[in-house]
C-alpha positions as CSV (number, residue, x, y, z in Angstrom):
1,M,9.4,-14.1,32.4
2,K,8.0,-11.4,29.9
3,K,4.5,-13.5,30.0
4,L,4.7,-13.3,34.0
5,I,5.4,-9.8,33.8
6,G,2.6,-9.2,31.4
7,T,0.2,-11.1,33.7
8,I,1.3,-9.1,36.9
9,V,0.9,-5.9,34.6
10,M,-2.5,-6.7,33.7
11,I,-3.7,-7.8,37.4
12,G,-2.2,-4.7,38.5
13,C,-4.0,-2.6,35.8
14,L,-7.4,-4.6,36.8
15,W,-6.8,-3.7,40.4
16,S,-6.0,-0.1,39.5
17,L,-9.2,0.5,37.4
18,S,-11.0,0.1,40.8
19,G,-11.0,3.2,42.6
20,Q,-7.7,4.9,42.1
21,T,-6.8,8.2,41.6
22,P,-6.5,9.6,37.8
23,E,-2.7,10.0,38.4
24,V,-2.4,6.4,39.3
25,L,-4.5,5.0,36.4
26,K,-2.4,7.3,33.9
27,S,1.0,5.8,35.7
28,D,-0.5,2.3,35.3
29,G,-1.3,2.9,31.8
30,I,2.3,4.0,30.8
31,S,3.5,1.1,32.7
32,A,1.4,-1.1,31.0
33,E,2.2,0.3,27.4
34,T,6.3,-0.1,28.2
35,Q,5.9,-3.5,28.8
36,E,3.8,-4.0,25.6
37,Q,0.4,-4.8,27.2
38,Y,-1.6,-2.8,25.1
39,E,-4.9,-3.8,26.2
40,A,-4.3,-3.1,30.0
41,A,-2.5,0.0,28.8
42,A,-5.9,1.0,26.7
43,Q,-8.1,0.3,29.7
44,A,-6.1,2.0,32.0
45,F,-5.8,5.3,29.8
46,E,-9.3,5.1,29.3
47,A,-10.2,5.0,33.0
48,A,-7.8,7.7,33.6
49,A,-9.4,10.0,31.0
50,K,-12.7,9.3,32.7
51,A,-11.3,10.2,36.4
52,F,-9.7,13.3,34.7
53,Q,-13.0,14.2,33.3
54,A,-14.8,13.9,36.7
55,Q,-12.6,16.3,38.2
56,N,-13.4,18.7,35.4
57,I,-9.5,18.1,33.8
58,V,-9.2,17.1,30.1
59,D,-6.0,15.1,30.0
60,T,-5.0,14.9,26.3
61,V,-2.4,12.2,26.9
62,C,-4.7,10.0,28.2
63,I,-7.3,10.6,25.5
64,Y,-4.6,10.0,22.9
65,H,-3.1,7.0,24.3
66,A,-6.4,5.4,25.0
67,G,-7.1,5.5,21.1
68,A,-4.0,4.5,20.2
69,N,-3.6,1.8,22.4
70,Y,-6.9,0.2,21.3
71,A,-5.6,0.6,17.9
72,R,-2.7,-1.3,18.3
73,I,-5.1,-4.3,19.5
74,D,-7.7,-3.8,16.8
75,Q,-10.4,-2.7,18.8
76,H,-11.2,-0.1,16.5
77,E,-14.6,0.9,17.7
78,K,-13.1,1.8,20.6
79,A,-10.4,3.8,19.4
80,I,-12.3,6.0,16.8
81,P,-14.0,8.3,19.5
82,F,-10.8,8.7,21.4
83,L,-8.8,9.7,18.4
84,Q,-11.8,11.9,17.1
85,E,-11.5,13.8,20.5
86,C,-7.6,14.2,20.2
87,I,-8.2,16.0,16.8
88,E,-11.1,18.1,18.0
89,L,-8.8,19.2,20.8
90,K,-5.9,19.6,18.5
91,Y,-3.5,17.3,20.5
92,N,-1.1,15.4,18.4
93,E,-3.5,15.9,15.5
94,G,-1.4,14.6,12.7
95,K,-0.6,11.1,14.7
96,A,-4.3,11.1,15.5
97,S,-5.5,11.6,12.4
98,R,-3.6,8.8,10.6
99,L,-4.4,6.5,13.2
100,L,-8.2,7.3,12.8
101,S,-8.0,6.8,9.1
102,D,-6.5,3.6,9.6
103,A,-9.2,2.7,12.3
104,F,-12.0,3.6,9.4
105,F,-9.9,1.3,6.7
106,S,-10.0,-1.2,8.9
107,L,-13.5,-0.9,9.1
108,K,-13.6,-0.9,5.7
109,D,-14.7,2.6,5.7
110,V,-12.7,4.0,2.7
111,E,-14.6,7.2,2.2
112,K,-14.2,8.3,6.2
113,A,-10.5,6.9,5.7
114,E,-9.7,9.4,3.1
115,T,-11.6,12.3,4.6
116,V,-9.7,12.3,7.8
117,L,-6.4,12.1,6.0
118,L,-7.1,15.3,3.6
119,K,-8.6,17.0,6.3
120,G,-5.7,16.3,8.3
121,K,-3.4,17.2,5.6
122,S,-4.6,20.6,5.3
123,S,-4.7,20.9,9.3
124,V,-1.3,20.0,9.7
125,P,0.7,21.1,6.6
126,E,4.1,20.6,8.2
127,E,3.1,16.8,8.2
128,E,2.5,16.7,4.4
129,F,4.4,14.2,3.7
130,E,3.2,11.7,6.2
131,F,-0.1,12.6,5.1
132,D,0.9,11.5,1.5
133,K,2.9,8.4,2.0
134,K,-0.8,7.5,4.0
135,L,-2.8,8.7,1.2
136,A,-1.0,6.8,-1.3
137,Y,-1.2,3.4,0.7
138,L,-4.8,4.0,1.1
139,Y,-5.5,4.6,-2.7
140,F,-3.2,1.4,-3.5
141,N,-5.0,-0.6,-0.9
142,S,-8.3,0.4,-2.2
143,G,-7.5,-0.2,-5.8
144,Q,-7.9,3.6,-6.7
145,Y,-4.6,3.2,-8.8
146,E,-5.1,6.9,-10.5
147,K,-5.0,8.5,-7.1
148,S,-2.3,6.2,-5.8
149,A,-0.2,7.1,-8.7
150,E,-1.0,10.9,-8.6
151,V,0.2,10.8,-4.8
152,L,3.0,8.5,-5.2
153,E,4.5,10.6,-7.9
154,T,4.7,13.3,-5.2
155,V,6.0,11.1,-2.6
156,I,8.8,9.9,-4.7
157,T,10.0,13.5,-5.1
158,Q,10.9,13.4,-1.5
159,A,11.8,9.7,-1.2
160,P,13.6,9.1,-4.8
161,Q,15.6,6.2,-3.6
162,N,12.8,4.3,-1.5
163,K,12.2,0.9,-2.8
164,N,8.7,0.2,-1.9
165,Y,7.3,3.6,-3.3
166,L,8.9,2.8,-6.6
167,Y,7.6,-0.4,-6.6
168,L,3.9,1.0,-5.6
169,Y,4.4,3.8,-8.1
170,G,5.2,1.7,-10.7
171,F,2.5,-0.7,-10.2
172,S,-0.1,1.8,-9.9
173,L,1.0,3.0,-13.6
174,E,0.9,-0.7,-14.6
175,R,-2.8,-1.1,-13.5
176,I,-4.0,2.3,-15.0
177,K,-2.1,1.0,-18.7
178,K,0.6,3.8,-18.7
179,Y,3.1,1.1,-19.7
180,K,5.9,3.3,-20.7
181,E,6.1,5.1,-17.6
182,A,5.3,1.9,-15.4
183,M,8.6,0.6,-17.4
184,A,10.5,3.7,-16.8
185,V,9.8,3.3,-13.0
186,F,10.9,-0.4,-12.8
187,E,14.0,0.0,-15.2
188,E,15.2,2.7,-12.4
189,M,14.1,0.6,-9.9
190,Q,16.4,-2.1,-11.0
191,Q,19.3,0.2,-11.5
192,L,19.0,1.3,-8.0
193,F,18.5,-2.3,-6.5
194,P,19.9,-4.6,-9.0
195,G,18.9,-7.7,-6.8
196,D,15.3,-6.7,-6.5
197,K,13.0,-9.5,-7.9
198,R,9.8,-7.9,-8.0
199,A,11.5,-5.2,-10.3
200,R,12.3,-7.8,-12.9
201,K,9.3,-9.4,-12.3
202,M,7.0,-6.3,-13.3
203,R,9.7,-5.4,-16.0
204,G,8.6,-8.5,-17.7
205,I,4.8,-7.9,-17.0
206,V,5.1,-4.5,-18.4
207,L,7.4,-5.4,-21.4
208,F,4.6,-7.9,-22.7
209,E,1.8,-5.3,-22.1
210,L,4.0,-2.5,-23.9
211,T,4.9,-5.0,-26.6
212,D,1.0,-6.3,-27.0
213,E,0.0,-3.2,-27.0
214,R,2.2,-2.0,-30.0
215,N,1.4,-4.7,-31.9
216,T,-2.1,-4.3,-31.5
217,R,-1.8,-0.7,-32.8
218,E,0.3,-1.5,-35.5
219,V,-2.0,-4.5,-37.0
220,E,-4.9,-2.1,-36.4
221,N,-3.3,0.4,-38.7
222,Y,-2.3,-1.7,-41.5
223,E,-5.8,-3.2,-41.5
224,S,-7.5,0.5,-41.4
225,N,-5.7,1.2,-44.5
226,K,-7.8,0.5,-47.2
227,N,-5.6,1.2,-49.9
228,A,-3.1,-1.0,-48.5
229,K,-0.2,-1.7,-51.2
230,L,2.5,-4.6,-51.3
231,E,5.2,-2.0,-49.8
232,D,2.9,-1.4,-47.1
233,Y,2.6,-4.7,-46.0
234,I,6.1,-5.2,-46.2
235,T,6.8,-2.0,-44.2
236,T,4.3,-3.5,-41.6
237,K,5.7,-6.8,-41.4
238,K,9.4,-5.3,-40.6
239,R,7.8,-3.2,-37.7
240,L,6.1,-6.4,-36.4
241,E,9.1,-8.1,-36.3
242,N,10.9,-5.3,-34.5
243,I,8.1,-4.9,-31.9
244,N,7.5,-8.6,-31.5
245,A,11.3,-9.1,-30.2
246,G,9.7,-7.6,-27.3
247,Y,7.8,-10.8,-26.4
248,E,11.2,-12.8,-26.0
249,K,12.5,-10.3,-23.9
250,A,9.6,-10.7,-21.6
251,R,9.4,-14.2,-21.9
252,L,13.3,-14.3,-20.6
253,L,12.3,-12.1,-17.7
254,L,9.2,-14.0,-17.0
255,E,10.8,-17.4,-17.1
256,E,13.4,-15.9,-14.5
257,S,10.7,-14.8,-12.4
258,L,8.6,-17.7,-12.3
259,K,11.7,-19.3,-10.6
260,D,11.3,-16.9,-7.8
261,Y,7.8,-16.7,-7.6
262,P,6.6,-20.0,-8.7
263,N,2.8,-19.6,-7.8
264,D,2.6,-15.9,-8.8
265,K,-0.7,-16.0,-11.1
266,Q,0.1,-12.5,-12.4
267,I,3.6,-14.3,-14.0
268,I,2.0,-17.5,-15.3
269,H,-0.9,-15.6,-16.9
270,T,1.4,-13.2,-18.6
271,L,3.5,-16.3,-19.4
272,Y,0.9,-18.0,-21.0
273,K,-0.1,-15.1,-23.0
274,T,3.7,-14.7,-24.4
275,Y,3.6,-18.4,-25.3
276,K,0.6,-18.0,-27.1
277,K,2.0,-15.0,-29.0
278,Q,4.8,-16.9,-30.0
279,F,3.1,-19.9,-30.8
280,K,4.4,-22.1,-28.5
281,E,1.4,-24.1,-27.6
282,E,3.1,-26.8,-25.6
283,E,4.5,-24.4,-23.1
284,A,1.0,-22.3,-23.5
285,A,-0.7,-25.4,-22.5
286,K,1.6,-25.8,-19.2
287,M,1.0,-22.5,-18.1
288,K,-3.0,-22.8,-18.6
289,S,-3.2,-25.6,-16.4
290,R,-1.5,-23.9,-13.6
291,L,-4.1,-21.1,-13.7
């Protein structure tokens, strides 16, 4: 039934585009959008905007909805000029800016996507939080983890118990090797959401990395001491034993996480390194075969 309605709406819109008044075209666009026929809606709103323009009328509603509906169906090249016009006209500037940024990002123009968001954030300060969320995803999805961590820190102050933001923040910190900070985030996430599998997975990964970093630092400090004595060796050995207990804790977390994510390469690779550190060569070989 819905498909039949969609077909009727599409036929109706195509007929409307062939000489109807701008008001009727606009109505057709609203009807099509209501029926989730976004391509028909985009075409109707575009035709309406042009018909209004022929009468020296700027209809910002038609311009915005033409851009928004073209964006919905991933026709980004068509969406961009309408969204840019909305921003110039100061109509729905915040939403138009974020949609325009998404369009540029989809076209793999990260620099333009970022520029649009930063400009929009400055122009529409009352929507700063919405722009920060978009910037966080933009930076994260483009691998700019320093920037995503910085923005997500701000976002979390306004949404402190949002699971997704906590995960992205912790992951960003892990990527830039701020392991202590990342571990604190994932531990907080695990406390807030005890059943969250991603938090457990990342706790295991970060715990390995944190332990390995401490292990390497301790060994390097000992080896750099040219005047090391027996007591220095004994002290270092005890410290390493305490530090290396982290490998065992990481192993247990990672093995549990592997049950949840049996094909996760990050878990498999970290488990491989953990087994190597624990001299579990057989288990390491199994993990290596899965990489």
